[in-house]
C-alpha positions in Angstrom: 79.0 153.8 67.0 81.5 151.4 68.5 84.9 151.4 66.7 87.6 148.8 66.6 89.7 151.2 68.7 87.0 151.4 71.4 86.6 147.7 71.4 90.4 147.0 71.7 90.7 149.6 74.5 87.8 148.0 76.4 89.3 144.6 76.1 92.7 145.8 77.2 91.1 147.3 80.4 89.3 144.1 81.1 92.4 142.1 80.7 94.4 144.3 83.0 91.7 144.3 85.7 91.6 140.5 85.5 95.4 140.2 85.8 95.5 142.7 88.6 92.9 140.7 90.6 94.7 137.5 90.0 98.1 139.0 91.0 96.6 140.4 94.2 95.0 137.1 95.2 98.1 135.1 94.2 100.4 137.4 96.2 98.3 137.1 99.3 98.2 133.3 99.1 101.9 132.9 98.4 103.0 135.3 101.2 100.5 134.6 104.0 99.2 131.1 103.7 102.5 129.2 104.1 103.0 130.9 107.5 99.5 130.1 108.5 100.1 126.5 107.5 103.1 126.2 109.8 101.4 128.0 112.7 98.1 126.1 112.7 99.8 122.7 112.1 102.1 123.1 115.1 99.3 124.6 117.2 100.8 128.0 118.2 102.5 131.1 116.9 105.4 130.6 119.3 106.1 127.2 117.7 105.9 128.7 114.2 108.3 131.5 115.2 110.8 129.0 116.5 110.6 127.0 113.3 111.3 130.1 111.2 114.1 131.1 113.5 115.6 127.6 113.4 115.4 127.0 109.6 115.4 130.6 108.4 113.5 131.9 105.4 113.7 128.6 103.6 110.9 127.4 106.0 108.5 129.7 104.1 109.4 128.3 100.7 109.4 124.8 102.1 105.9 125.3 103.5 104.6 126.7 100.1 106.1 123.9 98.1 104.9 121.3 100.6 101.3 122.6 100.3 101.4 122.4 96.5 103.1 119.0 96.4 100.7 117.4 98.9 97.4 119.0 97.9 96.3 118.2 94.3 93.4 120.6 94.3 95.5 123.5 95.5 98.2 122.7 92.9 95.5 122.7 90.1 93.8 125.9 91.1 97.1 127.7 91.6 98.3 126.5 88.2 95.1 127.8 86.5 95.5 131.3 88.2 99.2 131.5 87.2 98.3 130.5 83.7 95.9 133.5 83.5 98.7 135.8 84.3 100.6 134.8 81.2 99.6 137.4 78.5 97.9 136.0 75.3 96.7 138.2 72.5 95.6 136.7 69.2 96.2 138.6 66.0 94.0 137.4 63.2 95.5 135.7 60.2 95.5 137.4 56.8 92.2 137.3 55.0 93.6 134.9 52.5 93.9 132.3 55.2 90.2 132.3 55.7 88.2 132.0 59.0 89.1 128.4 59.5 92.8 129.3 59.6 92.2 131.9 62.2 90.4 129.4 64.5 93.2 126.9 64.2 95.9 129.5 65.0 94.0 130.6 68.1 93.5 127.0 69.3 97.2 126.1 68.7 98.7 129.2 70.2 96.5 129.1 73.3 97.4 125.5 74.1 101.1 125.9 75.0 100.9 127.4 78.5 97.9 125.3 79.8 99.6 122.2 78.5 102.8 123.0 80.3 101.0 123.6 83.6 99.0 120.4 83.0 102.2 118.4 82.6 103.6 119.8 85.9 100.4 119.1 87.9 100.1 115.7 86.3 103.7 114.8 87.2 102.9 115.6 90.8 99.4 114.3 91.3 98.6 112.0 88.4 97.3 112.4 84.8 93.7 113.0 85.8 94.6 116.1 87.7 97.0 117.3 85.0 94.4 116.8 82.3 91.7 118.7 84.3 94.1 121.5 85.0 95.1 121.9 81.4 91.5 121.7 80.1 90.1 124.3 82.5 93.1 126.7 82.0 92.7 126.2 78.2 89.0 127.0 78.1 89.5 130.2 80.2 92.5 131.2 78.1 90.9 130.8 74.7 87.3 131.7 75.3 87.3 135.4 74.7 89.7 135.1 71.8 87.4 132.7 70.0 84.4 134.9 70.8 86.2 137.9 69.2 87.3 135.9 66.2 83.7 134.8 65.6 82.4 138.3 65.7 85.4 140.0 64.0 85.8 143.6 65.2 82.4 143.9 66.7 81.5 144.5 70.3 82.6 142.0 73.0 80.3 139.0 73.1 78.6 137.3 76.0 81.1 134.5 75.7 83.9 136.9 76.4 82.1 138.2 79.5 81.5 134.6 80.7 85.2 133.8 80.3 86.1 136.9 82.3 83.7 136.1 85.1 84.8 132.4 85.3 88.5 133.5 85.5 87.8 135.8 88.3 85.8 133.1 90.1 88.8 130.8 89.9 90.9 133.5 91.4 88.4 133.9 94.3 88.4 130.2 94.9 92.2 130.0 95.3 92.2 131.5 98.9 89.5 129.1 100.0 91.4 126.1 98.6 94.6 127.3 100.2 92.9 127.8 103.5 91.7 124.2 103.4 95.2 123.1 102.7 96.5 125.1 105.7 93.9 123.6 108.1 94.0 119.9 107.0 96.6 119.0 109.7 99.0 117.4 107.3 102.7 118.2 107.6 104.2 120.5 105.0 107.5 118.6 105.2 108.3 114.9 105.7 107.5 113.5 109.1 110.3 111.2 110.2 111.0 108.7 113.0 114.3 109.7 114.5 116.5 109.0 117.5 116.4 112.2 119.5 118.6 112.9 122.6 116.4 114.4 125.2 119.1 114.5 127.9 118.5 111.0 129.3 119.5 109.1 126.2 118.1 108.7 122.7 114.4 108.2 122.3 112.4 107.5 119.1 110.3 110.5 118.2 108.3 111.8 115.3 110.0 114.8 113.8 109.1 117.3 111.1 112.2 117.7 108.9 113.4 121.3 108.7 116.8 120.7 107.2 119.5 118.0 106.8 122.8 118.3 108.6 125.5 115.7 108.1 124.2 112.3 109.2 120.9 113.6 110.7 118.3 116.2 110.5 117.2 119.4 112.3 113.5 119.2 112.9 110.6 119.9 115.0 109.9 117.3 117.7 106.2 116.5 117.8 106.4 115.1 121.3 108.6 117.7 123.0 107.3 120.6 120.9 110.8 122.0 120.3 113.5 122.1 117.7 115.7 118.9 117.9 118.5 117.1 116.2 117.6 113.7 115.0 119.7 110.8 113.7 119.0 107.4 112.2 115.8 108.7 110.7 113.2 106.8 108.6 110.0 108.1 106.9 107.0 107.8 109.2 103.9 106.0 107.9 101.6 108.7 109.3 102.2 112.1 107.8 99.2 113.6 109.7 100.3 116.0 112.5 96.8 116.9 113.9 93.2 116.4 113.0 91.8 118.6 110.2 89.8 121.6 111.6 86.6 120.2 110.1 87.0 117.0 112.3 87.9 118.8 115.5 
């Protein structure tokens, strides 16, 4: 006979397995994919090494933030995965409150974190992306808790299992979305038009901004394929560095 203790222990193990899977996927994406983004966009590992040597460790965080800020799908999926890492455990309201009270408490408490991530994504990429992010994160977050509330202390329901599977699928989708962002050929940092001194006088060149220094920038010259100092810079209309891999 399944007891409440057995049920709680099973749910705790499922929650921990899910969070561990999400943490593993998230760690791999955050650590490796920004480096891949720089290397593939510039076309070689030597260029990526020079960028990281020139700008230091901040190039890694700049690449990560650039990917999230320029790719709405990646920002949305990443937010949903991170949302799943924030613990949420519902404790049923006193019996006097009735079942309806328990449902309302679950719905209200589960909304806070998905709403916060939805606001962030919406501020970056528009209200439609923010709303979709909040809704999906909310459904994944509240599904199992509502299933348990409906069944009380009984065994885990099919709805809870479906919620677990969907959450793990989202975690598996994250690397694929991040890979697409790495290979889309779009710069991770602003592409500028700057005056660059190439030894024979200043020439106008497209430069990926790495850092700002005084009146100019330190960047990666897309024509000379080297780190350069640029002055009198303006934002370039075309932020694409190379064709996406699927158009090559």
